[in-house]
C-alpha positions in Angstrom: 0.1 -0.1 -0.1 1.5 3.3 -1.0 0.5 6.5 0.9 1.0 10.3 -0.2 1.8 11.4 3.5 4.1 9.1 5.0 4.3 8.7 8.8 7.4 11.1 9.2 4.9 14.2 8.6 2.8 13.3 11.7 5.8 12.7 13.7 7.2 16.0 12.9 4.3 17.9 13.6 4.0 16.0 16.9 7.6 17.0 17.5 6.8 20.7 16.8 4.0 20.5 19.3 6.2 19.0 21.6 8.5 22.0 21.3 6.0 24.3 21.6 4.1 23.0 24.5 7.6 23.1 26.3 8.7 26.6 25.3 5.1 27.9 26.5 5.3 26.0 29.8 8.8 27.2 30.3 7.7 30.5 30.0 4.8 30.5 32.5 7.4 28.9 35.0 10.0 31.5 34.6 7.4 34.4 34.9 7.2 33.6 38.5 11.0 33.7 38.7 11.4 37.5 39.0 12.1 38.3 35.3 10.7 41.8 36.2 13.7 42.5 38.3 16.0 42.0 35.4 17.5 45.2 34.1 17.7 45.3 30.3 20.0 47.2 28.5 18.7 50.6 27.2 19.9 53.4 24.8 22.3 55.9 26.1 20.8 59.2 25.7 23.2 62.2 25.3 22.6 65.4 27.3 22.6 68.0 24.8 23.8 71.6 25.7 23.2 74.4 23.5 24.5 78.2 23.8 26.5 80.4 26.3 26.6 78.9 29.7 25.0 81.5 32.0 25.9 81.4 35.8 24.8 83.8 38.6 28.3 84.4 39.2 28.9 85.8 35.9 26.0 88.0 35.8 27.0 89.2 39.2 30.3 90.5 37.7 28.2 92.9 35.4 28.1 96.6 36.0 26.3 99.0 34.1 28.7 101.1 32.3 31.1 98.3 31.2 32.1 98.2 27.7 31.4 95.6 25.4 34.9 94.1 25.5 34.3 94.0 29.4 30.9 92.0 28.9 32.4 89.7 26.1 35.3 89.0 28.4 32.8 88.0 31.6 30.1 86.4 29.4 31.6 85.4 26.2 30.2 86.5 22.8 26.7 86.3 22.7 24.7 83.6 20.8 22.6 86.1 19.1 23.1 89.5 17.6 20.4 91.4 16.1 22.0 92.8 12.8 19.6 95.6 12.4 19.9 96.6 16.2 23.1 96.3 17.6 22.2 97.7 20.8 21.1 94.4 22.2 23.0 91.3 23.0 21.3 88.0 23.9 22.6 85.1 25.6 20.8 81.7 25.4 21.4 78.6 26.9 19.7 75.2 27.2 20.7 71.9 28.4 18.4 68.6 27.8 18.8 65.6 29.3 16.4 62.9 28.2 14.3 61.8 30.7 16.0 63.6 33.7 15.3 67.4 33.0 15.2 70.3 30.7 16.7 73.7 31.6 16.5 77.0 29.6 18.0 80.3 30.3 18.0 83.6 28.9 20.0 86.8 29.3 19.5 90.1 27.4 22.2 93.1 27.8 21.4 96.4 26.3 24.0 98.9 25.3 23.9 102.4 24.6 25.3 104.7 21.7 28.6 104.7 23.4 28.8 101.0 23.8 28.3 100.9 27.3 25.9 98.4 29.4 22.8 100.0 30.4 20.3 97.2 31.3 20.4 93.7 32.1 17.4 91.5 31.9 16.2 87.9 31.7 16.2 85.1 33.9 19.1 86.2 36.1 19.3 89.3 37.9 22.7 90.9 38.9 23.5 90.8 42.9 20.6 88.2 43.0 22.9 85.5 44.2 25.0 87.5 46.7 21.5 88.9 48.4 20.3 85.3 49.0 23.7 84.5 50.5 23.8 87.6 52.6 20.3 86.7 53.9 21.4 83.0 54.8 24.5 84.1 56.7 22.7 86.7 58.5 19.2 86.0 59.4 18.9 88.6 62.1 19.3 91.3 59.4 16.3 90.0 57.7 13.6 90.6 60.1 
């Protein structure tokens, strides 16, 4: 008697069924072994910094009446210069650490027609860091 589908086909499907059943039972048993506590490697995310670093110490050194060269010595060259209005220098700084934090700072310096610093505006104020340190050092003076 000649058969079109020999017995090995049924045996191979049974073998595949046993392998599938073994894998599924193994996964079910291993799921209770604390696989959630295993730390899988993740992608490294690079911190992205852009612009000029601005610190309170740098801003505290700025005084009205300073020349552009003196300001550039303290702060560095500005990120943005308006080609139509040369009286303002804009300093921007941002740092983005993915999944941790994102911080942005802005400082605008204005000059007069004699190229002397007149106003400081933005996220930092001159002397703000020293006033807070003075109050912390001398609590009797604050009240």
